[in-house]
MIMAR-440724 format. One line per 8 residues: their letters; for each residue x, y, z of C-alpha. Coordinates in nm, 4 decimals. Layout:
<rs>
a = X:Y:Z; ...;
</rs>
This chain:
<rs>
mnnagist = 5.2877:9.8597:10.9009; 4.9940:10.1091:11.0234; 4.9794:9.8789:11.3530; 5.3956:9.9574:11.4066; 5.3353:10.3705:11.3310; 4.9928:10.3169:11.5894; 5.1928:10.1278:11.8637; 5.5113:10.3627:11.8231;
tnltkkkk = 5.2728:10.6798:11.8235; 5.1555:10.5292:12.1688; 5.5283:10.4564:12.3064; 5.6149:10.7980:12.2232; 5.3216:10.9318:12.4143; 5.3577:10.7295:12.6656; 5.6849:10.8399:12.7051; 5.6428:11.2378:12.7398;
ksiwrriw = 5.3214:11.1378:12.9979; 5.6223:10.8827:13.2087; 5.8804:11.2212:13.1683; 5.6167:11.4738:13.2985; 5.4975:11.2553:13.5740; 5.8518:11.2394:13.6911; 5.9196:11.6129:13.7009; 5.5482:11.6156:13.8664;
qhrlyylf = 5.6890:11.4042:14.1113; 6.0124:11.5997:14.1838; 5.8540:11.9185:14.1636; 6.0062:12.0381:14.4946; 6.3856:11.9442:14.3276; 6.2858:12.0975:14.0210; 6.1387:12.4275:14.2186; 6.5319:12.4348:14.3838;
mlpgiiwf = 6.6497:12.3969:14.0511; 6.4147:12.6950:13.9269; 6.6354:13.0254:14.0465; 6.9240:12.8601:13.8843; 6.7789:12.8212:13.5389; 6.5945:13.1826:13.5685; 6.9953:13.3131:13.6243; 7.1319:13.0988:13.3360;
iifsyipm = 6.8602:13.2354:13.1140; 6.8367:13.6017:13.2077; 7.2478:13.6280:13.1939; 7.3879:13.3502:12.9860; 7.1541:13.3002:12.7388; 6.9782:13.6150:12.6405; 7.2364:13.8078:12.6090; 7.4276:13.5507:12.3396;
ygltvafk = 7.2224:13.7455:12.1228; 7.4476:14.0039:12.1459; 7.7659:13.7792:11.9614; 7.5519:13.8861:11.6561; 7.7759:14.2245:11.6771; 8.0724:14.0090:11.5737; 7.9166:14.0398:11.2274; 7.8331:14.3770:11.2348;
dfnfiggi = 7.9437:14.7137:11.2318; 7.8511:14.8546:11.5577; 7.7832:15.1839:11.6152; 7.5465:15.3592:11.9395; 7.2915:15.5184:11.7217; 7.1357:15.1795:11.5660; 7.1992:14.9743:11.8222; 7.2680:14.6043:11.7317;
tgspwagl = 6.9611:14.5687:11.5146; 7.0197:14.8922:11.3264; 7.3922:14.8428:11.2785; 7.4823:14.7372:10.9195; 7.6395:14.3586:10.8329; 7.9677:14.3123:10.8123; 8.0605:13.9486:10.8039; 8.3461:13.8092:10.8493;
kyfkeffn = 8.5378:14.1527:10.8378; 8.6418:14.1472:11.2402; 8.7206:13.7883:11.1949; 8.9840:13.8152:10.9121; 9.1549:14.1383:11.0262; 9.2704:13.9916:11.3738; 9.3743:13.6790:11.2274; 9.5839:13.9497:10.9954;
fyqsweii = 9.7111:14.1567:11.2948; 10.0613:14.0936:11.3567; 10.0149:14.0005:11.7046; 9.7450:13.7939:11.6944; 9.9015:13.4775:11.6675; 10.1852:13.6224:11.9776; 9.8593:13.6497:12.2189; 9.7352:13.3442:12.1353;
rntltisv = 10.0301:13.1930:12.1896; 10.0753:13.3331:12.5512; 9.7245:13.2748:12.6311; 9.7555:12.8872:12.5249; 10.1050:12.8714:12.7043; 9.9834:13.0446:13.0653; 9.6593:12.8171:13.0263; 9.8508:12.4857:12.9738;
mklvigfp = 10.0866:12.5780:13.2701; 9.8056:12.6436:13.4769; 9.6407:12.3114:13.3801; 9.9316:12.0797:13.4318; 10.0824:12.2456:13.7323; 9.7768:12.3659:13.9210; 9.5169:12.1496:13.8726; 9.6578:11.8726:14.0581;
mpiilall = 9.7036:12.0698:14.3442; 9.3675:12.0639:14.4937; 9.3282:11.6896:14.4869; 9.6830:11.6896:14.6420; 9.5512:11.9199:14.9196; 9.2805:11.7383:14.9618; 9.4055:11.3852:14.9888; 9.6734:11.5759:15.2794;
lnevklmk = 9.3826:11.7049:15.4629; 9.2059:11.3709:15.4414; 9.4466:11.1860:15.6527; 9.4609:11.4874:15.9029; 9.2993:11.2978:16.2304; 9.3155:11.6309:16.4241; 8.9784:11.7987:16.3448; 9.0463:12.1404:16.5017;
fkktvqti = 9.4077:12.1799:16.2653; 9.2297:12.0159:15.9635; 8.9191:12.2709:15.9550; 9.1570:12.5794:16.0520; 9.3804:12.5007:15.7453; 9.1319:12.4377:15.5554; 8.9356:12.7482:15.6150; 9.2422:12.9343:15.5664;
sylphfis = 9.3466:12.7932:15.2509; 9.0061:12.8395:15.0500; 8.9601:13.2334:15.1955; 9.2060:13.3526:14.9547; 8.9299:13.2392:14.6870; 8.6721:13.5216:14.8145; 8.9582:13.7936:14.8003; 8.9769:14.0268:14.4976;
wvvvvtil = 9.2665:14.0114:14.2263; 9.3740:14.3602:14.3253; 9.3766:14.2552:14.6788; 9.6148:14.0197:14.5938; 9.8028:14.1634:14.3423; 9.8595:14.4336:14.5764; 9.9602:14.2245:14.8535; 10.2011:14.0473:14.5902;
qrmltpyg = 10.3422:14.4049:14.5337; 10.3773:14.4610:14.8980; 10.5371:14.1007:14.9286; 10.8088:14.0808:14.6489; 10.8871:14.4736:14.6321; 11.2660:14.5244:14.6373; 11.2263:14.8569:14.8609; 11.1440:14.6504:15.1945;
gpinemia = 10.9270:14.3769:15.1110; 10.9729:14.0944:15.3352; 11.0514:13.8235:15.0616; 11.3490:14.0514:14.9082; 11.4682:14.1179:15.3112; 11.4952:13.7636:15.3755; 11.7076:13.6607:15.0168; 11.9281:14.0184:15.1281;
slgfdkiq = 11.9496:13.8458:15.4728; 12.1081:13.5187:15.3112; 12.3461:13.6851:15.1282; 12.2360:13.7296:14.7938; 12.0856:14.0069:14.6099; 11.7467:14.1028:14.5810; 11.5477:14.0801:14.2783; 11.2768:14.2344:14.1189;
flgnleyf = 11.0079:13.9736:14.0933; 10.7027:14.2054:13.9589; 10.7381:14.3423:13.5951; 11.0175:14.0836:13.5286; 11.0137:13.8273:13.2201; 11.2064:13.5624:13.4256; 10.9917:13.5217:13.6889; 10.6714:13.6477:13.5544;
yqvvilsd = 10.5116:13.2929:13.4996; 10.6216:13.1923:13.8486; 10.4237:13.4581:13.9766; 10.1074:13.3979:13.7835; 10.1145:13.0500:13.8280; 10.1625:13.0277:14.2098; 9.9200:13.3521:14.2760; 9.6876:13.1743:14.0841;
iwktvgfg = 9.7147:12.8365:14.2840; 9.7513:13.0328:14.6533; 9.4024:13.1665:14.5080; 9.2300:12.8878:14.3754; 9.3425:12.5772:14.5752; 9.1507:12.5698:14.8769; 8.8265:12.6310:14.7138; 8.8719:12.3381:14.4481;
aiiylaai = 8.9713:12.1342:14.7454; 8.6219:12.1643:14.8702; 8.5160:11.9469:14.6093; 8.7582:11.6599:14.6611; 8.6784:11.6840:15.0324; 8.3357:11.6245:14.9484; 8.3847:11.3390:14.6939; 8.6351:11.1682:14.9714;
sgvdqqly = 8.3979:11.1850:15.2570; 8.1381:10.9751:15.0043; 8.3953:10.6576:14.9744; 8.2762:10.3899:15.1346; 8.4077:10.3186:15.4772; 8.4086:9.9453:15.4572; 8.6088:9.9282:15.1713; 8.8991:10.1535:15.3975;
esakmdga = 8.8427:9.8436:15.6606; 8.8739:9.5929:15.4769; 9.2132:9.7217:15.3045; 9.3091:9.7743:15.6917; 9.2441:9.3771:15.7400; 9.4247:9.2997:15.4583; 9.7541:9.4667:15.5655; 9.7234:9.8126:15.3951;
nrfrqmwh = 9.8726:10.1099:15.5219; 9.7577:10.4738:15.4916; 9.9567:10.5739:15.1735; 9.8516:10.2228:15.0140; 9.4940:10.2975:15.1385; 9.5274:10.6479:14.9486; 9.6344:10.5434:14.6549; 9.4242:10.1909:14.6031;
itipsirp = 9.0787:10.3355:14.7527; 9.0639:10.6885:14.7395; 9.1969:10.8009:14.4512; 9.0095:10.5492:14.2395; 8.6708:10.6287:14.3824; 8.7528:11.0200:14.3594; 8.8757:10.9350:13.9500; 8.5326:11.0442:13.7927;
vmvimfll = 8.5127:11.3598:13.9974; 8.8305:11.4580:13.8671; 8.8219:11.3668:13.4955; 8.4897:11.6241:13.5467; 8.6987:11.8980:13.6669; 8.9817:11.7707:13.4379; 8.6515:11.8431:13.1007; 8.5716:12.1689:13.2748;
acgsimtv = 8.8687:12.3136:13.2473; 8.9977:12.1792:12.8958; 8.6697:12.4288:12.7996; 8.8481:12.7198:12.9665; 9.1618:12.7051:12.8465; 9.1530:12.9922:12.6167; 8.9909:13.1878:12.9276; 9.3394:13.2675:13.1160;
gyeqllll = 9.1651:13.5482:13.3760; 9.1674:13.8953:13.2698; 9.1544:14.0623:13.5843; 9.5156:13.8857:13.7091; 9.6770:13.9328:13.3872; 9.5076:14.2867:13.3473; 9.6913:14.3854:13.6836; 10.0233:14.1798:13.6910;
ntpstasi = 10.1145:14.2598:13.3209; 10.3267:14.5717:13.2446; 10.4561:14.7386:12.9288; 10.8133:14.5309:13.0085; 10.6110:14.1931:13.0197; 10.3445:14.2508:12.7440; 10.5587:14.0050:12.4869; 10.4913:13.7443:12.6988;
gtvldvyv = 10.1915:13.8726:12.9268; 9.8698:13.9878:12.6605; 9.6486:13.7469:12.6432; 9.2817:13.7309:12.5259; 9.1363:13.8056:12.8146; 9.2607:14.1552:12.7859; 9.3192:14.2177:12.4266; 8.9410:14.1899:12.4200;
iqsgleqg = 8.9013:14.4357:12.7564; 9.1764:14.6943:12.5665; 9.0179:14.6227:12.2624; 8.6026:14.6989:12.3583; 8.6433:14.9290:12.6461; 8.9683:15.1312:12.5848; 8.9168:15.1686:12.2056; 8.5834:15.1155:12.1615;
rlsyatav = 8.6129:14.9068:11.8662; 8.2976:14.6764:12.0217; 8.2558:14.4659:11.7326; 8.6632:14.3414:11.7131; 8.6730:14.2770:12.1001; 8.3209:14.0264:12.0026; 8.4793:13.8940:11.7382; 8.7898:13.7655:11.9067;
glfqgiig = 8.5528:13.6654:12.2234; 8.3535:13.4917:12.0422; 8.6754:13.3058:11.8618; 8.7742:13.2392:12.2156; 8.4299:13.0481:12.2766; 8.4540:12.8630:11.9695; 8.7939:12.7112:12.0201; 8.6408:12.6353:12.3815;
viliivan = 8.3380:12.4499:12.3156; 8.5614:12.2529:12.0557; 8.8431:12.1366:12.3291; 8.5523:12.0266:12.5526; 8.3569:11.8582:12.3147; 8.7589:11.6212:12.1749; 8.8236:11.5637:12.4968; 8.5088:11.4589:12.6449;
siskkvne = 8.4801:11.2225:12.3838; 8.8364:11.0762:12.4305; 8.7706:11.0924:12.8231; 8.3881:10.8552:12.6858; 8.6377:10.5947:12.5164; 8.8877:10.6095:12.7565; 8.7776:10.6154:13.1147; 8.4074:10.5749:13.0450;
tslw = 8.3504:10.9148:13.2198; 8.2510:11.1912:13.0441; 7.9635:11.5467:13.1078; 7.7024:11.3741:12.8773;
</rs>
Protein backbone atom coordinates (compact mmCIF):
# COMPACT_ATOMS: atom_id res chain seq x y z
CA UNK A 1 0.00 0.00 0.00
CA UNK A 2 2.85 2.35 0.87
CA UNK A 3 4.56 1.63 -2.45
CA UNK A 4 1.30 2.22 -4.27
CA UNK A 5 0.84 5.55 -2.46
CA UNK A 6 4.39 6.63 -3.28
CA UNK A 7 3.99 5.68 -6.96
CA UNK A 8 0.70 7.62 -7.17
CA UNK A 9 2.36 10.69 -5.64
CA UNK A 10 5.27 10.44 -8.06
CA UNK A 11 2.87 10.08 -10.98
CA UNK A 12 0.97 13.20 -9.87
CA UNK A 13 4.22 15.16 -9.61
CA UNK A 14 5.27 14.02 -13.08
CA UNK A 15 1.91 15.13 -14.51
CA UNK A 16 2.27 18.57 -12.90
CA UNK A 17 5.78 18.89 -14.29
CA UNK A 18 4.63 17.85 -17.76
CA UNK A 19 1.80 20.43 -17.67
CA UNK A 20 4.20 23.24 -16.74
CA UNK A 21 6.67 21.97 -19.32
CA UNK A 22 4.00 22.14 -22.04
CA UNK A 23 2.96 25.63 -20.91
CA UNK A 24 6.58 26.79 -21.10
CA UNK A 25 6.98 25.10 -24.49
CA UNK A 26 3.98 27.02 -25.87
CA UNK A 27 4.62 30.18 -23.86
CA UNK A 28 4.20 32.50 -26.86
CA UNK A 29 0.65 31.23 -27.44
CA UNK A 30 -0.20 31.75 -23.78
CA UNK A 31 1.31 35.23 -23.99
CA UNK A 32 -1.12 36.07 -26.79
CA UNK A 33 -3.96 34.72 -24.62
CA UNK A 34 -2.92 36.84 -21.63
CA UNK A 35 -4.70 40.11 -22.64
CA UNK A 36 -7.98 38.20 -23.15
CA UNK A 37 -7.59 36.39 -19.81
CA UNK A 38 -6.89 39.70 -18.03
CA UNK A 39 -9.94 41.28 -19.73
CA UNK A 40 -12.23 38.45 -18.56
CA UNK A 41 -10.84 38.61 -15.01
CA UNK A 42 -11.33 42.39 -14.73
CA UNK A 43 -14.67 42.77 -16.53
CA UNK A 44 -16.33 39.36 -16.04
CA UNK A 45 -15.09 37.63 -12.89
CA UNK A 46 -14.29 40.47 -10.46
CA UNK A 47 -17.71 42.14 -11.06
CA UNK A 48 -19.38 38.87 -10.04
CA UNK A 49 -18.87 40.01 -6.46
CA UNK A 50 -21.61 42.54 -7.19
CA UNK A 51 -24.13 39.69 -7.37
CA UNK A 52 -24.24 39.79 -3.58
CA UNK A 53 -26.34 42.94 -4.00
CA UNK A 54 -29.25 40.63 -4.96
CA UNK A 55 -29.22 39.29 -1.39
CA UNK A 56 -28.92 42.70 0.34
CA UNK A 57 -30.95 45.85 0.93
CA UNK A 58 -28.45 47.93 -1.03
CA UNK A 59 -27.98 51.58 -0.20
CA UNK A 60 -25.37 54.00 -1.51
CA UNK A 61 -24.26 55.11 1.97
CA UNK A 62 -23.27 51.64 3.16
CA UNK A 63 -22.21 50.32 -0.25
CA UNK A 64 -22.10 46.61 -0.99
CA UNK A 65 -20.27 45.59 2.18
CA UNK A 66 -22.20 47.92 4.51
CA UNK A 67 -25.71 47.13 3.29
CA UNK A 68 -27.82 44.74 5.43
CA UNK A 69 -28.58 41.22 4.22
CA UNK A 70 -32.08 40.63 2.82
CA UNK A 71 -31.87 36.95 1.87
CA UNK A 72 -34.23 35.90 -0.92
CA UNK A 73 -36.54 38.88 -0.40
CA UNK A 74 -36.14 40.32 -3.91
CA UNK A 75 -36.42 36.97 -5.65
CA UNK A 76 -39.74 36.39 -3.89
CA UNK A 77 -40.85 39.91 -4.77
CA UNK A 78 -40.17 39.31 -8.47
CA UNK A 79 -42.05 36.00 -8.62
CA UNK A 80 -44.96 37.55 -6.71
CA UNK A 81 -45.08 40.46 -9.16
CA UNK A 82 -48.27 40.12 -11.21
CA UNK A 83 -46.44 40.61 -14.55
CA UNK A 84 -43.41 38.41 -13.84
CA UNK A 85 -44.61 35.35 -15.74
CA UNK A 86 -45.77 37.53 -18.62
CA UNK A 87 -42.27 39.04 -18.86
CA UNK A 88 -40.66 35.58 -18.75
CA UNK A 89 -43.10 34.36 -21.42
CA UNK A 90 -42.27 37.33 -23.68
CA UNK A 91 -38.55 36.70 -23.23
CA UNK A 92 -38.82 33.01 -24.08
CA UNK A 93 -41.12 33.66 -27.06
CA UNK A 94 -38.78 36.15 -28.71
CA UNK A 95 -35.66 34.11 -27.85
CA UNK A 96 -37.07 30.88 -29.27
CA UNK A 97 -38.23 32.68 -32.42
CA UNK A 98 -34.77 34.19 -32.89
CA UNK A 99 -33.19 30.78 -32.31
CA UNK A 100 -35.50 28.83 -34.64
CA UNK A 101 -35.69 31.41 -37.44
CA UNK A 102 -32.44 33.31 -37.02
CA UNK A 103 -29.97 30.53 -36.20
CA UNK A 104 -30.06 28.78 -39.63
CA UNK A 105 -29.70 32.06 -41.58
CA UNK A 106 -25.89 32.51 -41.20
CA UNK A 107 -25.43 28.85 -42.16
CA UNK A 108 -27.57 29.26 -45.30
CA UNK A 109 -25.74 32.49 -46.25
CA UNK A 110 -22.33 30.85 -45.75
CA UNK A 111 -23.33 27.84 -47.87
CA UNK A 112 -24.63 30.11 -50.64
CA UNK A 113 -21.52 32.30 -50.60
CA UNK A 114 -19.33 29.21 -50.72
CA UNK A 115 -20.99 28.23 -54.02
CA UNK A 116 -20.29 31.62 -55.64
CA UNK A 117 -17.34 31.41 -58.04
CA UNK A 118 -17.07 35.10 -58.94
CA UNK A 119 -14.79 36.35 -56.16
CA UNK A 120 -15.56 40.07 -56.58
CA UNK A 121 -19.29 39.44 -56.23
CA UNK A 122 -18.71 37.09 -53.27
CA UNK A 123 -16.57 39.63 -51.39
CA UNK A 124 -19.01 42.44 -52.12
CA UNK A 125 -22.00 40.47 -50.79
CA UNK A 126 -20.03 39.32 -47.75
CA UNK A 127 -18.92 42.88 -46.93
CA UNK A 128 -22.43 44.31 -47.33
CA UNK A 129 -23.94 41.52 -45.22
CA UNK A 130 -21.63 41.86 -42.19
CA UNK A 131 -21.43 45.69 -42.07
CA UNK A 132 -24.78 45.99 -40.16
CA UNK A 133 -23.14 44.14 -37.26
CA UNK A 134 -21.07 47.26 -36.54
CA UNK A 135 -24.07 49.62 -36.65
CA UNK A 136 -25.62 50.62 -33.32
CA UNK A 137 -29.18 49.53 -32.63
CA UNK A 138 -30.04 53.23 -32.25
CA UNK A 139 -29.10 53.75 -35.91
CA UNK A 140 -30.82 50.53 -37.01
CA UNK A 141 -34.11 51.48 -35.31
CA UNK A 142 -33.88 54.99 -36.79
CA UNK A 143 -33.48 53.45 -40.27
CA UNK A 144 -36.48 51.18 -39.58
CA UNK A 145 -38.57 54.18 -38.52
CA UNK A 146 -37.69 56.01 -41.75
CA UNK A 147 -38.28 52.92 -43.92
CA UNK A 148 -41.51 51.69 -42.33
CA UNK A 149 -43.33 54.92 -41.49
CA UNK A 150 -46.70 55.28 -43.26
CA UNK A 151 -45.91 58.97 -43.80
CA UNK A 152 -43.63 58.87 -46.81
CA UNK A 153 -41.67 55.71 -45.96
CA UNK A 154 -40.49 53.80 -49.07
CA UNK A 155 -42.01 50.47 -47.95
CA UNK A 156 -45.48 51.94 -47.44
CA UNK A 157 -45.19 54.01 -50.61
CA UNK A 158 -44.54 50.80 -52.54
CA UNK A 159 -47.51 49.11 -50.82
CA UNK A 160 -49.73 52.08 -51.70
CA UNK A 161 -48.54 52.02 -55.33
CA UNK A 162 -49.76 48.40 -55.56
CA UNK A 163 -53.23 49.51 -54.48
CA UNK A 164 -53.12 48.38 -50.84
CA UNK A 165 -53.63 50.39 -47.65
CA UNK A 166 -50.56 51.67 -45.83
CA UNK A 167 -49.51 49.68 -42.75
CA UNK A 168 -48.36 50.96 -39.37
CA UNK A 169 -45.55 48.43 -38.82
CA UNK A 170 -43.95 49.97 -35.72
CA UNK A 171 -45.95 50.05 -32.52
CA UNK A 172 -48.34 47.45 -33.92
CA UNK A 173 -48.98 44.21 -32.03
CA UNK A 174 -49.65 42.35 -35.29
CA UNK A 175 -46.23 43.11 -36.79
CA UNK A 176 -44.07 43.53 -33.69
CA UNK A 177 -42.48 40.06 -33.72
CA UNK A 178 -41.83 40.22 -37.47
CA UNK A 179 -40.01 43.55 -37.14
CA UNK A 180 -37.95 42.31 -34.17
CA UNK A 181 -36.91 39.01 -35.79
CA UNK A 182 -36.20 40.37 -39.28
CA UNK A 183 -34.21 43.35 -38.01
CA UNK A 184 -32.16 41.04 -35.78
CA UNK A 185 -31.43 38.71 -38.72
CA UNK A 186 -30.45 41.65 -40.94
CA UNK A 187 -28.03 42.91 -38.30
CA UNK A 188 -26.40 39.61 -37.34
CA UNK A 189 -26.57 37.24 -40.32
CA UNK A 190 -23.44 38.47 -42.11
CA UNK A 191 -21.15 38.44 -39.10
CA UNK A 192 -22.39 34.99 -38.08
CA UNK A 193 -21.71 33.67 -41.58
CA UNK A 194 -18.01 34.50 -41.20
CA UNK A 195 -17.63 31.72 -38.61
CA UNK A 196 -19.20 29.14 -40.92
CA UNK A 197 -17.22 30.33 -43.94
CA UNK A 198 -14.04 29.86 -41.90
CA UNK A 199 -15.18 26.33 -41.02
CA UNK A 200 -16.01 25.58 -44.67
CA UNK A 201 -12.57 26.77 -45.78
CA UNK A 202 -11.04 24.04 -43.60
CA UNK A 203 -12.88 21.20 -45.37
CA UNK A 204 -10.53 18.83 -47.21
CA UNK A 205 -10.75 19.65 -50.94
CA UNK A 206 -9.95 16.04 -51.82
CA UNK A 207 -13.43 15.10 -50.59
CA UNK A 208 -14.97 17.35 -53.24
CA UNK A 209 -12.70 15.92 -55.94
CA UNK A 210 -13.72 12.39 -55.00
CA UNK A 211 -17.39 13.38 -55.03
CA UNK A 212 -17.02 14.92 -58.50
CA UNK A 213 -15.47 11.70 -59.79
CA UNK A 214 -18.48 9.82 -58.43
CA UNK A 215 -20.80 12.17 -60.33
CA UNK A 216 -22.08 14.28 -57.41
CA UNK A 217 -23.39 17.71 -58.40
CA UNK A 218 -22.86 20.90 -56.37
CA UNK A 219 -25.97 20.39 -54.26
CA UNK A 220 -25.01 16.81 -53.33
CA UNK A 221 -21.47 17.94 -52.49
CA UNK A 222 -22.89 20.59 -50.21
CA UNK A 223 -25.37 18.19 -48.58
CA UNK A 224 -23.05 15.22 -48.11
CA UNK A 225 -19.66 16.92 -47.57
CA UNK A 226 -19.92 20.60 -46.57
CA UNK A 227 -22.75 20.38 -44.04
CA UNK A 228 -21.47 17.22 -42.25
CA UNK A 229 -17.98 18.75 -42.11
CA UNK A 230 -19.15 21.93 -40.37
CA UNK A 231 -21.69 20.14 -38.14
CA UNK A 232 -19.44 20.35 -35.01
CA UNK A 233 -19.22 24.14 -35.44
CA UNK A 234 -22.99 24.32 -35.91
CA UNK A 235 -23.53 22.33 -32.71
CA UNK A 236 -21.13 24.52 -30.71
CA UNK A 237 -22.82 27.71 -31.93
CA UNK A 238 -26.24 26.25 -31.12
CA UNK A 239 -25.14 25.36 -27.59
CA UNK A 240 -23.85 28.89 -27.04
CA UNK A 241 -27.14 30.26 -28.36
CA UNK A 242 -29.05 28.06 -25.89
CA UNK A 243 -27.07 29.65 -23.05
CA UNK A 244 -28.32 33.08 -24.13
CA UNK A 245 -31.97 32.12 -24.51
CA UNK A 246 -33.00 34.25 -21.51
CA UNK A 247 -31.09 37.24 -22.88
CA UNK A 248 -32.93 38.78 -25.82
CA UNK A 249 -30.88 41.99 -26.07
CA UNK A 250 -32.14 45.03 -24.25
CA UNK A 251 -31.07 47.66 -26.83
CA UNK A 252 -33.29 46.38 -29.63
CA UNK A 253 -36.35 45.77 -27.44
CA UNK A 254 -35.87 48.98 -25.46
CA UNK A 255 -35.96 51.01 -28.68
CA UNK A 256 -38.64 49.07 -30.58
CA UNK A 257 -41.02 48.52 -27.66
CA UNK A 258 -43.79 51.07 -27.17
CA UNK A 259 -46.71 51.33 -24.73
CA UNK A 260 -48.98 49.75 -27.36
CA UNK A 261 -46.67 46.69 -27.66
CA UNK A 262 -45.64 46.46 -23.99
CA UNK A 263 -47.84 43.40 -23.42
CA UNK A 264 -45.62 41.30 -25.74
CA UNK A 265 -42.47 43.42 -25.92
CA UNK A 266 -41.49 43.80 -22.26
CA UNK A 267 -38.69 41.28 -21.67
CA UNK A 268 -36.36 40.55 -18.78
CA UNK A 269 -33.50 42.63 -20.22
CA UNK A 270 -35.66 45.72 -20.52
CA UNK A 271 -37.29 45.11 -17.14
CA UNK A 272 -33.88 44.88 -15.43
CA UNK A 273 -32.78 48.21 -16.96
CA UNK A 274 -36.05 49.90 -16.01
CA UNK A 275 -35.97 48.57 -12.44
CA UNK A 276 -32.30 49.27 -11.83
CA UNK A 277 -31.62 52.56 -13.63
CA UNK A 278 -35.02 54.24 -13.94
CA UNK A 279 -36.47 53.21 -10.56
CA UNK A 280 -33.16 52.90 -8.66
CA UNK A 281 -34.03 49.43 -7.27
CA UNK A 282 -30.54 47.99 -7.69
CA UNK A 283 -31.00 44.97 -5.41
CA UNK A 284 -34.24 43.99 -7.14
CA UNK A 285 -32.74 44.42 -10.62
CA UNK A 286 -29.67 42.38 -9.65
CA UNK A 287 -31.90 39.57 -8.37
CA UNK A 288 -33.80 39.46 -11.67
CA UNK A 289 -30.53 39.53 -13.62
CA UNK A 290 -29.11 36.71 -11.48
CA UNK A 291 -32.22 34.67 -12.17
CA UNK A 292 -31.58 35.16 -15.89
CA UNK A 293 -27.99 33.99 -15.52
CA UNK A 294 -28.89 30.88 -13.49
CA UNK A 295 -31.49 29.77 -16.06
CA UNK A 296 -28.95 30.36 -18.86
CA UNK A 297 -26.34 28.21 -17.12
CA UNK A 298 -28.86 25.41 -16.53
CA UNK A 299 -29.96 25.48 -20.18
CA UNK A 300 -26.43 25.34 -21.55
CA UNK A 301 -25.50 22.45 -19.21
CA UNK A 302 -28.59 20.47 -20.23
CA UNK A 303 -28.09 21.20 -23.94
CA UNK A 304 -24.41 20.30 -23.69
CA UNK A 305 -25.19 16.98 -21.96
CA UNK A 306 -27.77 16.07 -24.61
CA UNK A 307 -25.39 17.02 -27.42
CA UNK A 308 -22.58 14.95 -25.90
CA UNK A 309 -24.79 11.86 -25.86
CA UNK A 310 -26.41 12.36 -29.26
CA UNK A 311 -23.70 13.95 -31.43
CA UNK A 312 -20.56 13.37 -29.34
CA UNK A 313 -19.89 17.11 -29.75
CA UNK A 314 -19.86 19.35 -26.70
CA UNK A 315 -18.36 22.46 -25.15
CA UNK A 316 -16.53 20.39 -22.52
